[in-house]
SEGU-985596 format. One record per residue (C-alpha): residue in one letter; x, z negated, y. Coordinates in steps of 0.001 Angstrom, whole numbers, plus 524288, in hexadecimal, padded with zeros to 5 digits. Last residue first. Layout:
AXZY...
//
This chain:
TAB279E546C8225ARAB306E502E82F53TAA6A7E482083380CAACBEE399883676TAA0B8E304383911KAA1DFE2C2584847NAA9E1E20FD84D6CCAB339E2A7D85235GAC119E281A859C1PAC584E311A864FBPAD051E3B3D85FBAKADDC9E3992867AFTADFFBE3D4287257KAECB3E44E2875DCHAE874E522987075KADC09E519787AB8RAE3C3E4C80885ABGAE50BE594088C32CAD881E5B2A8926EPAD325E4C9389591VACAAEE457E88A94QABC52E467F88609IABA9AE3F548784BKAB1A3E41F486D41TAADEFE3BFE85FB7AAA5BBE42CD855B1GAB22FE4EC585508CAB3CAE4AF28461CRAC4BCE4973849F8CABF60E4165856DETABEF5E48E68636BVAC6F0E4C7F86FA5IABF74E54D1879D7DAC92CE59C18856CTAC5E7E59A889376QAC811E61B38A00EAACD09E5D858AD1ACAD99DE5FA88AC5EPAE19CE55768B4D4YAE40CE59D08C47CCAF063E60178C5C4PAFC17E59848CAC9GB0136E5CF38D96DRAFFB7E68318E25EHAF5EAE70ED8E117CAF1DFE7F008DBCEVAE371E81308DC96SADC83E79068D029NADAE8E7F128C357CAE5A1E766C8BC8DKAE971E7D8A8AFDDHAE30DE783D8A10FNAE792E74178941CGAF47EE6D0A896E2CAEB4FE5EF789972SAF506E5D108A4D9LAF1A5E69A78AE1BTAF8F8E76F78AC5DRAFB13E7B568B82FGAF116E87B88BDF4CAF121E82F58CD7FPAE8ACE8DDF8CFCCKAECD8E94538DE85EAE63DE92838EC53CAF073E8BDE8F1A1PAECE4E848D8FFBCPAEE09E8F7D90C22CAFA5BE8F7191286NAF7D4E8B86920A2GB0687E9024923D2DB01C2E9D2892BECCB0273EA4E09213ECB053DEB3A69229EKB0211EB6AA914DFRAFE52EAD4790AEBNB099EEAAF090131CB05F8E9B28900A2PB1102E97348F777HB0C17E92038E9D6KB1178E82FF8E577NB0FF6E79148F121CAFF4AE78878EDB7DAFFBEE78B48FB11RB043EE84E88FE27MB12FCE888B8FDA0RB189FE90C090ADBKB1C4BE9F139075FCB12FCEA4CD90FEDKB130BEB4E390EE7TB15CDEBE9791796EB0C2EEC89291C76CB0A70EC705928D0FAFDC3EC4A892FB5YAF7DCEC8D393DDFPAEA92EC7D9943E9KAE2E3ED060949B7YADC7DECFC995727CAE97DED18395EBEQAEDAFEDD3E95A0FVAFB90EDDAE9529FEB0919EDCC595641KB103BED49794C11SB17FDEC5CC94945HB1C22EC04493BD3LB1EFDEB2AE937F4GB1498EAAC493E66CB0CDEEA9449323ARB00F5EADDA93852CB0736EBA2993CF7SB0B64EBBD994BA8KB044FEC54E9557EVB0B4FECE5E95E7EVAFF72ED318964A8TAF7E2EE1839655EEAEA2FEE04D96DE8LADE70EE50396669CAD77AED963969DBLAC99BEDB4A9610AGABE39EDFEE96B15CAB621EDA959744BKAA813ED7DD97244DA9DF1EE1DE976DCKA9B37EE25A982F9HAA609EE8E598AAECAAE17EEA159963BRAB8ACEF43199426EAC31EEEF919890DNACEFFEE83298BF7CACA77ED97D98307RAD4ABED13098876HADEECECAAB98133IAE32EEBD5997BCBGAD800EB5EF976DDCAD6E5EBEC99690CDAC759EBFD496967LACA6DEC746975D6PAC92BEC22298402KAC0A0ECB4B98E18DAC643ED47299735CABBA8EDFC99945FTAC3A1EE8D599E40DABA02EEFE39A8A7QAAE3EEF7799A56DCAA4D5EEEC79ACA7SA9BD7EEF249A0C3PA8D45EF1039A2E5TA8284EE62F9A0B0DA7775EEC8699B0DQA6B46EF1379A302TA5D00EECC29A0B0CA5FF9EDF809A757PA6160EE4F89B4E0LA70CBEE2959B902QA7899ED94B9C15EFA8650EDC609BBB1EA9111ED3909BCDEQAA080ED8789B98EKAAC3FED2899B17DGAA516ECD349A772CAA95CED44499C02PA9D8AED804995B5CA96A5EDAC49A3F7TA917CECFE79AC78RA823DECEB89ADCBLA7AC6EC7CB9B95ANA6CC3EC46E9B4AFTA62DBECDA29B1A3LA6A11ECD499A444PA6490EC0F89A2A3CA5575EC3CA9A54DDA4FEFEBA509AE9BFA4A42EAD079A803CA4715EA99799D38PA3CF2E9ED99A123GA3CE0E912999D43EA4050E8B9498F4BHA4861E90209851BCA46FAE94A797825VA507BE9D099731BKA5514EA69898014EA54B2EB5BD97CBCCA4BAFEB975989DFRA478DEC69C98897HA4CA7ED3C798EF5HA4420EDDE09966EGA3A66ED8EA99F0ACA4276ED4249A86CSA3B78EC74B9AAB2FA418BEC40E99D44LA394FEC52399198KA379DEBA1E98919GA3F51EBA9F97A9FCA41EEEAABB97A8BVA49B4EAB5496E7AKA433DEA19496397NA4C05E97E695D24CA45C0E8C8496318QA49FFE81FA96C95WA4907E735596CBAVA4580E69D6977FAPA3C78E5E949751BEA4697E57C096EFFAA41DBE47D496F23CA3491E4B5696AC9DA3ACFE4FD295CC8RA35B8E5B409583ELA2AC9E634695198KA28F0E7087953BBQA2654E7ABE95F4CEA2A8AE891896127AA27F5E91CC96CC1KA2778E88F797776CA34C8E8F6097CDAIA3B5BE823397D06CA36FFE7D3A96FBFKA2891E76A096DB0QA285CE67AB968A4IA20F7E642395F46SA2124E537395F7FKA2AA6E498895923KA2C6FE3A9E95E66PA38E3E31D295F80CA3A17E35B396E63PA4756E32B897333KA4963E252497695CA44C9E202C98577EA4E5FE203D99015GA5591E12AB9951FPA4E79E04909937EHA446CE029798946CA36CADFF4E989F6PA3260DFF0897E31EA332FE0CF8974F8SA25C7E15EE97513CA2CC3E202897E56SA2252E29BB9821CHA1FEFE37A497B65KA1CF4E43B997FA7KA25F5E465798942CA317EE4A1F980A0TA39BCE429B9898CLA31BAE35BA9878DLA27B1E2F7298DFBKA2A7FE211099184GA218DE17A598B21CA2AFAE0C5598B40KA2132E0535981FFNA2301DF722985ADGA2C9EDEDDC98663CA2C6FDE99999376SA3BEADECD899387WA452CDE87699E09GA50D5DEDA99A54ERA56FBDE6C59B0F3NA5E8ADDB5B9AA67SA6933DDE299B60DCA5FEFDDF039BF7FRA59DFDD20A9BAD9RA4A9DDD3449BA24TA3F9FDD4009C21AQA34D2DDC159BAE4PA2D47DE95E9BDBFPA20E7DEBE29B81DEA1F9EDF2AB9A98ASA1EE6DFF3A9A4C9NA2D5FE04659AC52CA3197E075599E78YA3DE6DFFBB9A045CA36D9DF5649A79DTA3755DF4BD9B5ACVA3F65DECE89BDA7SA4050DE24B9C849VA4D0DDDEE39CD77TA54C0DD2FE9CC13AA62B4DD0EB9CE85PA6BC9DCA9F9C4A6CA75C1DD5D29C240PA7D84DD3779B790PA8821DCB999BA89CA95C3DD2D79C000PA9FDBDD2539B5A9GAAAF1DCAAB9B44CPAB429DC5449C007HAACF3DC0719CDCFCAACDDDC6BC9DA04LAA1C4DBD689E07ELA9351DBFBD9D98BLA8B02DCA4E9DF2CCA8C14DD4819D5EEKA8590DE0309DA8AHA7907DE5729D939GA7472DF6249D634CA6FF8DF3879C8BDKA7E7ADF87D9C25APA7E4BDF2069B41DVA8693DEB449B875LA8858DE5169C486DA8E5ADEEA79D047KA98F0DE5C99D781RA9645DDBD19E2CECAA083DD2A99DFB2IA9CA6DC9569E986EAAAF1DC69B9F070GAB3EFDBB0D9EC8CCAC07FDC4989E96BSAC0B9DC1C49DC17HACE7FDC0029D40DPACC42DB0D19D03FVABDD8DACEA9D406LABD0CDA7389E241YAC287D9A099E7B2PACF5ED98D89E2FCDAD314DA5B09E813YADBBCDAF3E9E351KADE14DBC809EBAAPAD71DDC8059E87DNAE02BDD4329E4BEGAD5F1DDDF49E963KAC8C9DDD0D9EE4FKABC63DE3859E9F7GABD73DE4F19DC98CAB226DDB699D81EFABB7CDD3439CDA9CAC6FFDD45A9D9D7LAD0F0DDEAF9D9ECYADF34DDE8E9D612NAE3C9DED139D760KAE8C6DF81C9D02APADF7BDF7859C312VADE2EE03BE9BBA6QAD1D1E08E79BE44DAD809E17D49C21FVADC4EE19479B252EACDA5E171D9AE30YAC972E09199AA5EEAC494E079399A21QABE72DFBAE996DBRAC73FDF755989B6CAC138DE8B698BE4KACC93DDF4998B4CPAD8B2DE88498FC7CACF63DF12C99915CAD294DFD7099713WADAE5E0A1299C68AAD619E18CF99DF8LADD02E269599B9APAD0A0E309E99A07RACFCCE36F298C1BGAD1A1E452498C79KADC3EE458C982C9PADBFDE3B8B977F6AAE92DE3326976E4TAF4A6E36D596EB6QAF878E43E0975E0EB0616E3D9A97BF9EB0315E3EF898A86LAF495E398698755AAF961E2D0397FDBQB0346E2C2A98C1DKAF9E4E2D2899486QAF159E238C98CA0QAFD06E192B98D12NAFE7CE19C299A45LAEF2BE166899E05TAF08AE0ABF994FCDAFD41E051099BC6KAF809E07519A82FSAEA60E01AC9A54BWAF28EDF3DE99F77RAFB10DF40F9AB19QAF219DF2FD9B418IAEA54DEAF69AB4FCAF521DE0A59AAB4LAF838DE0889B8F4IAEB8EDDEBA9BE11HAE9FDDD2AE9B5CFFADE82DD4C49AC87AAD021DCE6B9AD3AAAC575DD0C29A329FAB964DD5959A993CAB5CCDDC3299AAASAB040DE88C9A2CBIAB5CBDE9F19B0FECAC2CFDE44F9ACC0SAC8F5DDBB49B4F4WAD768DDD7E9BCFCIADE3FDD0B69BF96QAE8FCDCCE09CB3ADAECE9DBDCD9C767DAE778DB2909D010RADD5CDAC979C7ECKAE448DAE339BBE5VAE42CDB8FF9AE8BRAEA1BDB0999A496SAF333DB85B99CE0IAF32ADC306990A1CAF8E8DCDE999873IAEF7CDD7B0994BALAE435DCFE6992E8CAE4CCDC7F599FDATADECDDB95F99BCFSAD2C3DB3129A293AACED6DA5EB9A0A8GADD01DA1329A678TAD8F1D99909B02ATAC84FD98329B0C2FAC431D9DE09BE7AAAC389DABAD9BA7BQABBB6DA6779AD3EEAB1F5DA1F29B5CBIAAF30DAE3A9BCDCFAAE9BDB53A9AF54NAA577DAB089AAD2QA9C92DABAF9B609TA9B51DBB029B3B8RA96E0DBAA29A674GA8DBFDAF9A9A96BLA8795DB56B9B485NA7D5FDBCC39ACBCDA7635DAE6E9AA97NA71B7DAF389B884EA6FCBDA2DF9C2CCGA68E1DA8579CE51YA6880DB6299D366SA6B23DB6989E1FASA7371DAA129E41ETA798FDAA2B9D5D4YA7F3ADB7289D7EBNA8284DB5109E60CKA88CADA6E69E1FCLA9164DAC479D43FIA9DBDDABAA9DC15SA9A56D9FCE9E327EA96E4D98139D5E9IAA320D9D499CE26LAA9A7D982F9DA42NAA4BFD8AAE9D9E8AAA767D899F9CBCFSAB5ABD8DFB9CC5BQAB6B9D82A29D7FDVAAED4D79D29D01FDAB6E2D7B639C2BBDAC337D7C269C9A4DABFC3D6EA29D2DCEABA31D694A9C60FEAC710D68D89BE5ASACF63D63719CAC3SAC671D58F99CDACSAC41CD53819C044EACF14D49FA9C07AFACED5D46689CF4BDAC04ED43429CE60EAC33AD385C9C30AIACE5DD33539CB6AHAC72ED33459D7BBKABB70D2B209D169QAC360D218A9CCFFVAC973D20099D87CAABC00D1DD39DF5EAAB669D14239D51FQAC2B8D0BB19D647LAC1F7D0D219E5EDKAB43FD07099E590SAB63FCFD869DBA9QAC18BCF6E69E507AABA21CF7B49EFB9KAAF69CF0239E84AKAB947CE7499E355FABECCCE4A39F163KAB100CE1AB9F790EAB11CCD6869ED5BEABCB8CD1C29F01DSAB9A4CD0619FE6CPAAE30CC8459FA49TAB5B6CBF139F2E6PAB561CBDCD9E326DAB139CB0F09DC19NABC1ACB0F09D246SAC3D1CA4D99DADDTAD360CA5799DA77NAD513CA73B9E851GAE325CA9319EB05GAE0BDCAF1D9F792KAD7D6CB8229F24ARADE38CC2B39F89AQAEA4FCC0799F27ENAE3CECBCBE9E4A3SADD38CCC1A9E5CBTAEA69CD1D49E8F1AAF035CCC229DCFEDAE484CD0A69D41CRAE769CDF3F9D8FBRAF34FCDE189D778PAF1E3CD96D9C83ANAE9C1CE5459C6F3NAE04ACE3549BB5FKAD38ACE4DD9C611NAD7C8CF1E39CA21WADAB4CF2A39D8CEPAE5CFCF95B9D8C4NAE044D05429D1A7KAE978D0CC59C9BCPAE792D1D009CDA8KAE167D24A59C0AFPAEA02D2BA49BB6DQAE7BDD3AED9BD38SAE0D8D43349B3D4HAE737D4F8B9B15CMADE8DD5A4F9B3A2
//
C-alpha cells in the first residue's frame, strides 16, 4: 500500500497563522506567562495531534492487515472442527499449506496453459498431487490424449489389449475414460459450480469435507471443504502390538500399529517351529529350518525345507478299488482312492453315446461314423466308431507345389514337390541353388571356395563366399647362409625376404 501524505496541522508551533491568532486572542498581550485558556488549548492540541498520527499509521497498515486477518480467521474456522476435537496436531501442516496457498494471489499456476489460477476460475484438482488446473484445460488435455491413443490403435502402432487412459499433467496419475471431468465441483465433490465467496476458501462449498481418511480406518475428515490432502486420522484408539503379547495402548488412529520388540512367537506354516523375528506387522516369513518330511502318500520321507512340506514321490498308488478288480493308477496322492473310474458314466470312442456299464465290461462302439477331425485339419474320419487312432487322410485334393509353379491331384496326407530346379543364385553370388521345388529360401552355398590365396602356393579351404579370402595361415622358414640363424615369415614371402644376419661362426667349408 502506498502511504498517504500526512495532513498539515494548522496548530503547528511554526505556523504563522497560529501566532497571529494567538496574538489576537491575547489582545496584544506580550507577556510570556500563559493564561488558563492557553494551557487548556495546548492540552487539546496535543491530544488532537496524537489522534491524527495514530489515524495515519492505522490507515497505512489496515489494508494489508485486513487481508491477513481475514485469511487467518478463515483458516482458523476451517480447522476449528479438527482442533476442537483433537487439539493441535503436526499432521495439519501439509493441509494448512494448501489452504494458505489458495488465499495467496498467483500461488497456483495451471501447467497446461501456463497462466494463473484465479480465485473465481472453474478448476479441477488431481486426487494424487492435488494440483489445480482450469476445467477447460484439463478437458481438452484428456480428450486429446484419448484421441491420440485411439489413432495409435487404429494404425496398429500401440500394443493391443491396453485400456485407454489419460493422466495428470503433473504427477502422471492415470484416469479411466469415464473419469474425464465434466462439471466444476468443489474440493469435497458434494456441490457443483460453487460460487466465489470472500469468506470461504476459493472453490470450496463451505461444508464439512467428510471424505474417507487415508488409510481407511472408518473415520471421516472433519475439516471444512478444503484443497490438498485430508490430514491423517487424529482419533485415539486402544490397540495391541502386532504379536498381541502386550496389553493395549492408546495411540493415534493414523499411527495405530506398534511393535513391542519382543519375539513374535507365532506358529509358522510348517506347524513345527515358531517365528523368531521381533514383533512385526503382516505375515511371518517362511520357516528357514529343515526337517524330515513325508510325501503325500506317507510312503517315503527325506530332509526338506520346512517352508515346503508338501511333496510327491514317484510311487504309483496301486491300491485296490472297492470293485475288487482294478487298482488306482494315480501317483502319490492323499485321501481315499474313491470308486473305480470305470463304474462312472462312459462314452463310446467317438463320444456320441453314453453307457453305464460294470467296470469289468469294455466300452462298446456305437457303430456310427467316427467323424473326428484328421491330422490335416480339413477332413474328418469316415470310418466307424473305433478305439484306435484315426488313419491318414486319403481324400484326393489339388495341391500346389512348394515353389508354386505347378499343381497336381494327390492324397491329402501326401506333400507335393515338383522337379523344377531353382535358378536363383546362392549367398555366394557364384553358384545357382539347383534345389528341386525351392520355396525361395535357398540354403547357403556348401561348395569349397578353391581360389588360390595371395601366397600363390595354397588354395582357400573355406566354404564358397563373397569378397576376398583370408590370408594364408601357413608360414615359411628363412635361414642365414650357414643355417644357424632362422626367422619365420608368412607363406609366399620366403623368396622376397633377405637372409637374417648371423653372429655365429660360419660352419660352411
